[in-house]
Each structure stands twice: as C-alpha cells, then as structure tokens.
TIMARVO-22284 format. One line per field, with one value per atom (N, C-alpha, C, CB): residue number from 1; x, y, z. Coordinates in steps of 0.02 Angstrom, whole numbers, plus 50000, padded with zeros to 5 digits. Last residue first. Glycine has a CB too. Example, Ala and Ser with C-alpha at 12.3 -4.5 7.8 and 13.67 -1.06 7.14 Angstrom:
2
resi = c(2 / 2 / 2 / 2 / 1 / 1 / 1 / 1) .
east = c(50642 / 50684 / 50645 / 50704 / 50660 / 50615 / 50660 / 50565) .
north = c(49888 / 49947 / 50002 / 49970 / 49716 / 49775 / 49835 / 49776) .
up = c(50354 / 50357 / 50394 / 50286 / 50390 / 50390 / 50390 / 50452) .
This chain:
149
resi = c(149 / 149 / 149 / 149 / 148 / 148 / 148 / 148 / 147 / 147 / 147 / 147 / 146 / 146 / 146 / 146 / 145 / 145 / 145 / 145 / 144 / 144 / 144 / 144 / 143 / 143 / 143 / 143 / 142 / 142 / 142 / 142 / 141 / 141 / 141 / 141 / 140 / 140 / 140 / 140 / 139 / 139 / 139 / 139 / 138 / 138 / 138 / 138 / 137 / 137 / 137 / 137 / 136 / 136 / 136 / 136 / 135 / 135 / 135 / 135 / 134 / 134 / 134 / 134 / 133 / 133 / 133 / 133 / 132 / 132 / 132 / 132 / 131 / 131 / 131 / 131 / 130 / 130 / 130 / 130 / 129 / 129 / 129 / 129 / 128 / 128 / 128 / 128 / 127 / 127 / 127 / 127 / 126 / 126 / 126 / 126 / 125 / 125 / 125 / 125 / 124 / 124 / 124 / 124 / 123 / 123 / 123 / 123 / 122 / 122 / 122 / 122 / 121 / 121 / 121 / 121 / 120 / 120 / 120 / 120 / 119 / 119 / 119 / 119 / 118 / 118 / 118 / 118 / 117 / 117 / 117 / 117 / 116 / 116 / 116 / 116 / 115 / 115 / 115 / 115 / 114 / 114 / 114 / 114 / 113 / 113 / 113 / 113 / 112 / 112 / 112 / 112 / 111 / 111 / 111 / 111 / 110 / 110 / 110 / 110 / 109 / 109 / 109 / 109 / 108 / 108 / 108 / 108 / 107 / 107 / 107 / 107 / 106 / 106 / 106 / 106 / 105 / 105 / 105 / 105 / 104 / 104 / 104 / 104 / 103 / 103 / 103 / 103 / 102 / 102 / 102 / 102 / 101 / 101 / 101 / 101 / 100 / 100 / 100 / 100 / 99 / 99 / 99 / 99 / 98 / 98 / 98 / 98 / 97 / 97 / 97 / 97 / 96 / 96 / 96 / 96 / 95 / 95 / 95 / 95 / 94 / 94 / 94 / 94 / 93 / 93 / 93 / 93 / 92 / 92 / 92 / 92 / 91 / 91 / 91 / 91 / 90 / 90 / 90 / 90 / 89 / 89 / 89 / 89 / 88 / 88 / 88 / 88 / 87 / 87 / 87 / 87 / 86 / 86 / 86 / 86 / 85 / 85 / 85 / 85 / 84 / 84 / 84 / 84 / 83 / 83 / 83 / 83 / 82 / 82 / 82 / 82 / 81 / 81 / 81 / 81 / 80 / 80 / 80 / 80 / 79 / 79 / 79 / 79 / 78 / 78 / 78 / 78 / 77 / 77 / 77 / 77 / 76 / 76 / 76 / 76 / 75 / 75 / 75 / 75 / 74 / 74 / 74 / 74 / 73 / 73 / 73 / 73 / 72 / 72 / 72 / 72 / 71 / 71 / 71 / 71 / 70 / 70 / 70 / 70 / 69 / 69 / 69 / 69 / 68 / 68 / 68 / 68 / 67 / 67 / 67 / 67 / 66 / 66 / 66 / 66 / 65 / 65 / 65 / 65 / 64 / 64 / 64 / 64 / 63 / 63 / 63 / 63 / 62 / 62 / 62 / 62 / 61 / 61 / 61 / 61 / 60 / 60 / 60 / 60 / 59 / 59 / 59 / 59 / 58 / 58 / 58 / 58 / 57 / 57 / 57 / 57 / 56 / 56 / 56 / 56 / 55 / 55 / 55 / 55 / 54 / 54 / 54 / 54 / 53 / 53 / 53 / 53 / 52 / 52 / 52 / 52 / 51 / 51 / 51 / 51 / 50 / 50 / 50 / 50 / 49 / 49 / 49 / 49 / 48 / 48 / 48 / 48 / 47 / 47 / 47 / 47 / 46 / 46 / 46 / 46 / 45 / 45 / 45 / 45 / 44 / 44 / 44 / 44 / 43 / 43 / 43 / 43 / 42 / 42 / 42 / 42 / 41 / 41 / 41 / 41 / 40 / 40 / 40 / 40 / 39 / 39 / 39 / 39 / 38 / 38 / 38 / 38 / 37 / 37 / 37 / 37 / 36 / 36 / 36 / 36 / 35 / 35 / 35 / 35 / 34 / 34 / 34 / 34 / 33 / 33 / 33 / 33 / 32 / 32 / 32 / 32 / 31 / 31 / 31 / 31 / 30 / 30 / 30 / 30 / 29 / 29 / 29 / 29 / 28 / 28 / 28 / 28 / 27 / 27 / 27 / 27 / 26 / 26 / 26 / 26 / 25 / 25 / 25 / 25 / 24 / 24 / 24 / 24 / 23 / 23 / 23 / 23 / 22 / 22 / 22 / 22 / 21 / 21 / 21 / 21 / 20 / 20 / 20 / 20 / 19 / 19 / 19 / 19 / 18 / 18 / 18 / 18 / 17 / 17 / 17 / 17 / 16 / 16 / 16 / 16 / 15 / 15 / 15 / 15 / 14 / 14 / 14 / 14 / 13 / 13 / 13 / 13 / 12 / 12 / 12 / 12 / 11 / 11 / 11 / 11 / 10 / 10 / 10 / 10 / 9 / 9 / 9 / 9 / 8 / 8 / 8 / 8 / 7 / 7 / 7 / 7 / 6 / 6 / 6 / 6 / 5 / 5 / 5 / 5 / 4 / 4 / 4 / 4 / 3 / 3 / 3 / 3 / 2 / 2 / 2 / 2 / 1 / 1 / 1 / 1) .
east = c(54865 / 54919 / 54978 / 54940 / 54776 / 54756 / 54812 / 54696 / 54823 / 54837 / 54816 / 54801 / 54775 / 54840 / 54857 / 54893 / 54630 / 54653 / 54718 / 54599 / 54631 / 54621 / 54642 / 54547 / 54763 / 54699 / 54692 / 54693 / 54846 / 54846 / 54774 / 54890 / 54945 / 54883 / 54896 / 54832 / 54992 / 55017 / 54956 / 55072 / 55012 / 54964 / 55001 / 54903 / 55050 / 55072 / 55014 / 55131 / 54978 / 55043 / 55070 / 55093 / 54821 / 54857 / 54924 / 54815 / 54793 / 54797 / 54838 / 54827 / 54716 / 54739 / 54737 / 54695 / 54765 / 54725 / 54757 / 54721 / 54846 / 54780 / 54735 / 54744 / 54967 / 54927 / 54854 / 54931 / 54952 / 54992 / 54947 / 55029 / 54950 / 54915 / 54964 / 54886 / 54944 / 54981 / 54940 / 55049 / 54935 / 54900 / 54935 / 54824 / 54961 / 54992 / 54961 / 55071 / 54863 / 54878 / 54916 / 54813 / 54831 / 54860 / 54884 / 54920 / 54693 / 54740 / 54765 / 54708 / 54636 / 54653 / 54704 / 54682 / 54501 / 54569 / 54574 / 54601 / 54369 / 54418 / 54489 / 54416 / 54296 / 54269 / 54322 / 54225 / 54408 / 54359 / 54336 / 54388 / 54471 / 54450 / 54394 / 54427 / 54606 / 54542 / 54528 / 54543 / 54692 / 54679 / 54609 / 54684 / 54812 / 54742 / 54740 / 54700 / 54906 / 54906 / 54835 / 54957 / 54957 / 54909 / 54921 / 54836 / 55024 / 55030 / 54981 / 55102 / 55031 / 55012 / 55021 / 55055 / 55003 / 55011 / 54987 / 55084 / 54970 / 55017 / 55028 / 55084 / 54866 / 54873 / 54923 / 54804 / 54830 / 54868 / 54866 / 54942 / 54726 / 54773 / 54811 / 54821 / 54564 / 54622 / 54667 / 54600 / 54482 / 54508 / 54568 / 54526 / 54342 / 54402 / 54421 / 54390 / 54265 / 54277 / 54344 / 54277 / 54171 / 54221 / 54228 / 54200 / 54088 / 54117 / 54170 / 54148 / 53950 / 54020 / 54043 / 54065 / 53809 / 53830 / 53901 / 53780 / 53823 / 53776 / 53792 / 53703 / 54000 / 53932 / 53888 / 53935 / 54089 / 54080 / 54010 / 54093 / 54087 / 54150 / 54143 / 54203 / 53985 / 53984 / 54046 / 53977 / 53970 / 53938 / 53937 / 53868 / 54038 / 53978 / 53941 / 53995 / 54148 / 54101 / 54036 / 54134 / 54250 / 54182 / 54130 / 54166 / 54371 / 54365 / 54294 / 54399 / 54384 / 54366 / 54347 / 54423 / 54417 / 54377 / 54350 / 54418 / 54501 / 54437 / 54390 / 54450 / 54607 / 54570 / 54502 / 54610 / 54652 / 54625 / 54584 / 54683 / 54698 / 54645 / 54612 / 54674 / 54797 / 54739 / 54681 / 54759 / 54890 / 54859 / 54796 / 54908 / 54926 / 54897 / 54861 / 54951 / 54982 / 54919 / 54887 / 54931 / 55048 / 55053 / 54986 / 55107 / 55101 / 55053 / 55055 / 54980 / 55211 / 55195 / 55145 / 55258 / 55255 / 55219 / 55198 / 55158 / 55386 / 55349 / 55320 / 55395 / 55364 / 55399 / 55355 / 55419 / 55388 / 55352 / 55396 / 55328 / 55390 / 55426 / 55384 / 55496 / 55340 / 55310 / 55347 / 55309 / 55373 / 55427 / 55401 / 55478 / 55243 / 55290 / 55340 / 55327 / 55177 / 55143 / 55192 / 55090 / 55240 / 55249 / 55221 / 55325 / 55142 / 55177 / 55180 / 55143 / 55164 / 55131 / 55173 / 55123 / 55130 / 55171 / 55130 / 55192 / 55105 / 55084 / 55135 / 55013 / 55076 / 55119 / 55085 / 55186 / 55060 / 55023 / 55065 / 54950 / 55104 / 55126 / 55086 / 55203 / 55074 / 55056 / 55083 / 54980 / 55092 / 55150 / 55137 / 55210 / 54971 / 54993 / 55053 / 55010 / 54879 / 54930 / 54953 / 54991 / 54705 / 54775 / 54821 / 54782 / 54575 / 54600 / 54675 / 54567 / 54550 / 54542 / 54575 / 54467 / 54565 / 54613 / 54609 / 54598 / 54450 / 54517 / 54568 / 54537 / 54355 / 54352 / 54420 / 54295 / 54382 / 54393 / 54392 / 54341 / 54339 / 54411 / 54426 / 54442 / 54217 / 54228 / 54302 / 54187 / 54142 / 54172 / 54180 / 54129 / 54105 / 54060 / 54085 / 54050 / 54208 / 54138 / 54095 / 54110 / 54318 / 54313 / 54241 / 54361 / 54290 / 54304 / 54300 / 54373 / 54284 / 54221 / 54231 / 54182 / 54419 / 54385 / 54320 / 54369 / 54451 / 54496 / 54458 / 54552 / 54350 / 54355 / 54398 / 54384 / 54385 / 54323 / 54324 / 54262 / 54505 / 54505 / 54442 / 54512 / 54452 / 54504 / 54506 / 54574 / 54368 / 54339 / 54389 / 54316 / 54462 / 54415 / 54385 / 54358 / 54520 / 54561 / 54516 / 54603 / 54410 / 54442 / 54483 / 54486 / 54386 / 54334 / 54364 / 54280 / 54509 / 54488 / 54435 / 54460 / 54504 / 54558 / 54537 / 54623 / 54391 / 54388 / 54444 / 54393 / 54441 / 54387 / 54382 / 54319 / 54621 / 54554 / 54503 / 54543 / 54765 / 54722 / 54655 / 54712 / 54901 / 54840 / 54797 / 54800 / 55008 / 55012 / 54949 / 55070 / 54973 / 54999 / 54994 / 55072 / 54936 / 54887 / 54910 / 54874 / 55055 / 55000 / 54950 / 54964 / 55129 / 55153 / 55097 / 55211 / 55051 / 55060 / 55082 / 55113 / 55067 / 55001 / 55006 / 54961 / 55203 / 55175 / 55107 / 55172 / 55211 / 55240 / 55217 / 55315 / 55143 / 55119 / 55146 / 55140 / 55224 / 55154 / 55127 / 55112 / 55343 / 55342 / 55271 / 55375 / 55294 / 55325 / 55323 / 55398 / 55254 / 55205 / 55231 / 55188 / 55381 / 55327 / 55273 / 55296 / 55449 / 55473 / 55419 / 55538 / 55372 / 55376 / 55398 / 55423 / 55397 / 55329 / 55329 / 55284 / 55535 / 55512 / 55442 / 55511) .
north = c(54129 / 54167 / 54122 / 54223 / 54052 / 54077 / 54114 / 54123 / 54031 / 53979 / 54000 / 53914 / 54133 / 54142 / 54088 / 54144 / 54197 / 54128 / 54132 / 54084 / 54333 / 54305 / 54232 / 54311 / 54392 / 54359 / 54336 / 54298 / 54549 / 54477 / 54451 / 54442 / 54699 / 54661 / 54586 / 54681 / 54861 / 54794 / 54752 / 54790 / 55011 / 54961 / 54895 / 54956 / 55185 / 55115 / 55072 / 55110 / 55300 / 55294 / 55223 / 55342 / 55380 / 55318 / 55318 / 55255 / 55548 / 55498 / 55438 / 55528 / 55700 / 55635 / 55586 / 55609 / 55866 / 55809 / 55744 / 55809 / 55976 / 55975 / 55917 / 56039 / 55938 / 55992 / 55990 / 55991 / 55778 / 55822 / 55875 / 55782 / 55662 / 55724 / 55769 / 55760 / 55484 / 55546 / 55606 / 55545 / 55321 / 55376 / 55441 / 55377 / 55154 / 55217 / 55272 / 55215 / 55012 / 55068 / 55122 / 55097 / 54844 / 54894 / 54951 / 54865 / 54741 / 54789 / 54835 / 54831 / 54577 / 54631 / 54675 / 54602 / 54488 / 54509 / 54566 / 54531 / 54459 / 54405 / 54425 / 54376 / 54579 / 54511 / 54457 / 54500 / 54685 / 54673 / 54600 / 54690 / 54798 / 54728 / 54721 / 54705 / 54903 / 54892 / 54817 / 54919 / 55008 / 54938 / 54934 / 54892 / 55139 / 55117 / 55042 / 55157 / 55275 / 55204 / 55178 / 55165 / 55436 / 55393 / 55321 / 55415 / 55602 / 55531 / 55491 / 55506 / 55731 / 55721 / 55649 / 55767 / 55707 / 55765 / 55751 / 55787 / 55546 / 55595 / 55648 / 55562 / 55415 / 55476 / 55520 / 55513 / 55241 / 55297 / 55355 / 55276 / 55158 / 55134 / 55191 / 55085 / 55158 / 55203 / 55181 / 55279 / 55039 / 55052 / 55098 / 54986 / 54999 / 55040 / 55056 / 55106 / 54868 / 54898 / 54935 / 54843 / 54808 / 54860 / 54898 / 54909 / 54679 / 54702 / 54754 / 54644 / 54703 / 54686 / 54716 / 54708 / 54645 / 54695 / 54680 / 54695 / 54548 / 54604 / 54661 / 54579 / 54509 / 54496 / 54558 / 54476 / 54524 / 54540 / 54521 / 54616 / 54493 / 54482 / 54493 / 54526 / 54523 / 54458 / 54443 / 54404 / 54628 / 54633 / 54568 / 54656 / 54634 / 54593 / 54593 / 54521 / 54714 / 54738 / 54698 / 54734 / 54709 / 54691 / 54713 / 54721 / 54745 / 54686 / 54663 / 54699 / 54867 / 54804 / 54746 / 54783 / 54980 / 54988 / 54922 / 55023 / 54935 / 54965 / 54973 / 55034 / 54895 / 54845 / 54873 / 54824 / 55021 / 54973 / 54919 / 54941 / 55066 / 55104 / 55058 / 55168 / 54974 / 54975 / 55015 / 55006 / 55007 / 54941 / 54939 / 54887 / 55135 / 55127 / 55060 / 55133 / 55111 / 55148 / 55135 / 55222 / 54942 / 55015 / 55047 / 55041 / 54801 / 54830 / 54905 / 54801 / 54666 / 54737 / 54757 / 54779 / 54532 / 54553 / 54625 / 54507 / 54439 / 54501 / 54523 / 54556 / 54260 / 54320 / 54381 / 54317 / 54087 / 54149 / 54208 / 54158 / 53941 / 53991 / 54055 / 54006 / 53846 / 53850 / 53899 / 53781 / 53834 / 53823 / 53820 / 53878 / 53850 / 53796 / 53782 / 53815 / 53959 / 53894 / 53837 / 53897 / 54066 / 54042 / 53972 / 54044 / 54161 / 54098 / 54078 / 54042 / 54321 / 54278 / 54215 / 54313 / 54458 / 54399 / 54356 / 54359 / 54626 / 54566 / 54512 / 54543 / 54802 / 54743 / 54686 / 54760 / 54947 / 54896 / 54833 / 54885 / 55115 / 55047 / 55001 / 55038 / 55274 / 55222 / 55154 / 55219 / 55384 / 55341 / 55287 / 55383 / 55455 / 55423 / 55376 / 55476 / 55410 / 55453 / 55418 / 55465 / 55372 / 55351 / 55403 / 55285 / 55423 / 55397 / 55386 / 55332 / 55461 / 55511 / 55488 / 55525 / 55339 / 55393 / 55448 / 55423 / 55273 / 55250 / 55306 / 55187 / 55348 / 55345 / 55321 / 55297 / 55321 / 55390 / 55393 / 55437 / 55189 / 55203 / 55273 / 55193 / 55105 / 55177 / 55192 / 55215 / 54988 / 54996 / 55071 / 54961 / 54965 / 55006 / 55016 / 55072 / 54889 / 54868 / 54900 / 54885 / 54970 / 54903 / 54877 / 54854 / 55080 / 55090 / 55023 / 55122 / 55035 / 55044 / 55057 / 55102 / 55036 / 54973 / 54981 / 54942 / 55177 / 55125 / 55061 / 55112 / 55239 / 55250 / 55197 / 55320 / 55197 / 55173 / 55183 / 55211 / 55268 / 55194 / 55165 / 55170 / 55398 / 55375 / 55299 / 55403 / 55402 / 55405 / 55382 / 55476 / 55401 / 55345 / 55344 / 55350 / 55526 / 55465 / 55405 / 55457 / 55610 / 55608 / 55545 / 55670 / 55588 / 55573 / 55567 / 55627 / 55635 / 55565 / 55544 / 55556 / 55769 / 55725 / 55652 / 55738 / 55812 / 55811 / 55767 / 55882 / 55809 / 55762 / 55756 / 55786 / 55823 / 55850 / 55796 / 55913 / 55768 / 55769 / 55800 / 55698 / 55856 / 55816 / 55822 / 55836 / 55942 / 55882 / 55838 / 55842 / 56048 / 56062 / 56001 / 56085 / 55984 / 56023 / 56036 / 56090 / 55928 / 55884 / 55922 / 55858 / 56046 / 55997 / 55952 / 55955 / 56101 / 56138 / 56089 / 56195 / 56002 / 56017 / 56053 / 56061 / 56011 / 55947 / 55959 / 55897 / 56141 / 56126 / 56058 / 56129 / 56123 / 56171 / 56155 / 56242 / 56029 / 56012 / 56059 / 56017 / 56102 / 56042 / 56023 / 55983 / 56203 / 56221 / 56161 / 56244 / 56126 / 56166 / 56184 / 56229 / 56076 / 56030 / 56067 / 55999 / 56194 / 56154 / 56103 / 56116 / 56233 / 56276 / 56236 / 56335 / 56133 / 56142 / 56183 / 56175 / 56156 / 56092 / 56099 / 56041) .
up = c(55421 / 55393 / 55378 / 55440 / 55486 / 55419 / 55384 / 55426 / 55611 / 55563 / 55492 / 55582 / 55693 / 55661 / 55610 / 55713 / 55707 / 55698 / 55658 / 55662 / 55695 / 55762 / 55762 / 55783 / 55590 / 55598 / 55670 / 55549 / 55626 / 55617 / 55621 / 55669 / 55599 / 55607 / 55603 / 55553 / 55613 / 55623 / 55639 / 55682 / 55528 / 55551 / 55557 / 55501 / 55527 / 55534 / 55556 / 55584 / 55506 / 55474 / 55477 / 55507 / 55492 / 55508 / 55470 / 55489 / 55548 / 55495 / 55519 / 55431 / 55593 / 55616 / 55557 / 55674 / 55561 / 55537 / 55562 / 55459 / 55580 / 55613 / 55592 / 55600 / 55521 / 55493 / 55515 / 55417 / 55587 / 55545 / 55515 / 55489 / 55706 / 55689 / 55651 / 55752 / 55682 / 55694 / 55672 / 55656 / 55742 / 55710 / 55730 / 55729 / 55728 / 55750 / 55708 / 55743 / 55771 / 55727 / 55764 / 55699 / 55757 / 55800 / 55755 / 55844 / 55725 / 55697 / 55753 / 55639 / 55710 / 55757 / 55722 / 55825 / 55628 / 55639 / 55690 / 55574 / 55601 / 55596 / 55613 / 55528 / 55643 / 55645 / 55647 / 55585 / 55739 / 55687 / 55690 / 55616 / 55843 / 55844 / 55793 / 55916 / 55846 / 55812 / 55814 / 55739 / 55951 / 55935 / 55904 / 55999 / 55936 / 55936 / 55920 / 55884 / 55988 / 55974 / 55984 / 56020 / 55927 / 55962 / 55942 / 55948 / 55933 / 55916 / 55957 / 55928 / 55978 / 55908 / 55886 / 55864 / 56138 / 56095 / 56023 / 56094 / 56151 / 56177 / 56125 / 56198 / 56193 / 56153 / 56188 / 56144 / 56188 / 56215 / 56166 / 56229 / 56145 / 56196 / 56228 / 56165 / 56105 / 56105 / 56162 / 56112 / 56017 / 56084 / 56077 / 56123 / 55927 / 55927 / 55999 / 55887 / 55846 / 55912 / 55911 / 55968 / 55744 / 55735 / 55801 / 55678 / 55659 / 55722 / 55706 / 55763 / 55544 / 55561 / 55626 / 55505 / 55511 / 55561 / 55583 / 55622 / 55410 / 55401 / 55449 / 55413 / 55386 / 55411 / 55402 / 55486 / 55229 / 55299 / 55321 / 55312 / 55095 / 55132 / 55207 / 55105 / 55007 / 55039 / 55082 / 54987 / 54916 / 54982 / 55021 / 54974 / 54801 / 54800 / 54868 / 54781 / 54840 / 54788 / 54786 / 54720 / 54934 / 54954 / 54903 / 55022 / 54862 / 54905 / 54918 / 54970 / 54788 / 54755 / 54801 / 54714 / 54861 / 54800 / 54773 / 54747 / 54959 / 54979 / 54920 / 55011 / 54875 / 54913 / 54934 / 54976 / 54832 / 54783 / 54818 / 54743 / 54954 / 54919 / 54868 / 54884 / 54979 / 55023 / 54992 / 55091 / 54881 / 54878 / 54923 / 54900 / 54927 / 54860 / 54854 / 54806 / 55058 / 55048 / 54981 / 55056 / 55062 / 55065 / 55048 / 55016 / 55154 / 55107 / 55116 / 55118 / 55188 / 55191 / 55136 / 55185 / 55291 / 55230 / 55239 / 55216 / 55348 / 55358 / 55292 / 55388 / 55358 / 55338 / 55351 / 55264 / 55396 / 55404 / 55383 / 55477 / 55295 / 55334 / 55338 / 55303 / 55213 / 55280 / 55325 / 55313 / 55080 / 55129 / 55201 / 55123 / 55018 / 54999 / 55054 / 54935 / 55077 / 55072 / 55056 / 55019 / 55198 / 55130 / 55126 / 55108 / 55303 / 55296 / 55222 / 55337 / 55379 / 55330 / 55324 / 55261 / 55486 / 55470 / 55422 / 55535 / 55425 / 55462 / 55449 / 55440 / 55402 / 55406 / 55444 / 55438 / 55309 / 55347 / 55344 / 55318 / 55303 / 55291 / 55337 / 55301 / 55227 / 55275 / 55253 / 55284 / 55148 / 55159 / 55212 / 55180 / 55150 / 55087 / 55095 / 55038 / 55296 / 55266 / 55202 / 55316 / 55300 / 55300 / 55268 / 55262 / 55292 / 55355 / 55357 / 55369 / 55162 / 55214 / 55279 / 55226 / 55098 / 55084 / 55136 / 55014 / 55145 / 55166 / 55155 / 55128 / 55079 / 55152 / 55180 / 55176 / 54949 / 54972 / 55048 / 54942 / 54933 / 54937 / 54962 / 54869 / 54987 / 54981 / 54988 / 55035 / 55025 / 54959 / 54943 / 54904 / 55156 / 55114 / 55043 / 55146 / 55213 / 55220 / 55166 / 55289 / 55183 / 55153 / 55157 / 55189 / 55258 / 55187 / 55149 / 55177 / 55387 / 55352 / 55277 / 55382 / 55425 / 55416 / 55376 / 55484 / 55416 / 55392 / 55377 / 55443 / 55488 / 55415 / 55383 / 55400 / 55617 / 55587 / 55511 / 55617 / 55635 / 55637 / 55606 / 55711 / 55624 / 55577 / 55576 / 55597 / 55736 / 55669 / 55616 / 55653 / 55840 / 55833 / 55762 / 55885 / 55815 / 55812 / 55802 / 55876 / 55839 / 55773 / 55764 / 55763 / 55976 / 55926 / 55856 / 55927 / 56029 / 56039 / 55989 / 56111 / 55988 / 55965 / 55972 / 56006 / 56060 / 55987 / 55958 / 55958 / 56189 / 56172 / 56096 / 56202 / 56176 / 56186 / 56170 / 56141 / 56267 / 56209 / 56226 / 56180 / 56342 / 56348 / 56286 / 56409 / 56338 / 56298 / 56301 / 56318 / 56422 / 56356 / 56311 / 56359 / 56541 / 56503 / 56431 / 56538 / 56586 / 56568 / 56524 / 56631 / 56612 / 56563 / 56540 / 56593 / 56715 / 56652 / 56597 / 56660 / 56814 / 56788 / 56720 / 56838 / 56834 / 56812 / 56782 / 56870 / 56883 / 56817 / 56791 / 56821 / 57007 / 56958 / 56888 / 56978 / 57070 / 57055 / 57002 / 57119 / 57085 / 57044 / 57024 / 57080 / 57174 / 57110 / 57062 / 57121 / 57283 / 57246 / 57177 / 57285 / 57319 / 57301 / 57261 / 57365 / 57352 / 57295 / 57273 / 57313 / 57463 / 57403 / 57343 / 57416 / 57556 / 57530 / 57466 / 57582 / 57575 / 57551 / 57519 / 57608) .
C-alpha cells in the first residue's frame, strides 16, 4: 500500500513538473495582455501585432439598434491592428492613467486563460504558446455597462 502511494505521488510530481508554467511564462502572458490594451492607449499597432496571433478572433454580444435583437459580433486581427493605429490618435479615448489589471486565471503547459479589467470593459483571453511565443488567439469581451452594447 505504501509503495503504491509513493509511486503515485512520484508520478503526480513528475506530471506537475512537466506541465507547470515558469515564472517567465507568467510574465510573458501578462505582457501579451498588456500589449493588447496598451497598443490602443499608445497608438502602436506593432504592439498589438506582437500580442495577437494573425488568426485571433475577438467576440462580444451586440444589439441591433433597429430590431433590439442581440447577436454575436466578431472582430479579427486585421481590424484590431487598424483600431490600434487609429482609435486614440487624438489621445482622448482613455483616462490619463488608464486601468489595466491583468489576472491570470489558469495556465496549463502551452495554454492560458486571462482576464483583463480595463476602464470600461472586461476581456477574457485565451493565450497560446506557439514556437516559444505567447499570443492571443481568442478574446471574449463586454462593456462593464452592458447597456452600451
């Protein structure tokens, strides 16, 4: 009985060690989330390109103004790069010290789930490590005040 417990404990430890994230992974994941939002703050599309996989999809619910029906709205990397290049050109879209709280919800091997709390919205992100680089592949977001959507 004791031998089987030791055997299971040893392999549980080995399994955890193989799939556990490193401190550098956590820092890189956090930086990806910051690059995502700061690219809009700083009008730096290259910062967004660094953070997002070219096939990233960003989704939210939206309300059609005429029918009042909600639908799923999707935005892709190319549109987000353009947004980062144009949205805050006059420097008036964000407060002087914008909120950008990054919470890593989970990391497993080469995948991570992250919550970004910004001034007016919440983003949930799936981030993946491909070729030793962490990048955003999915974003699900909404305004804190859902009536804006």
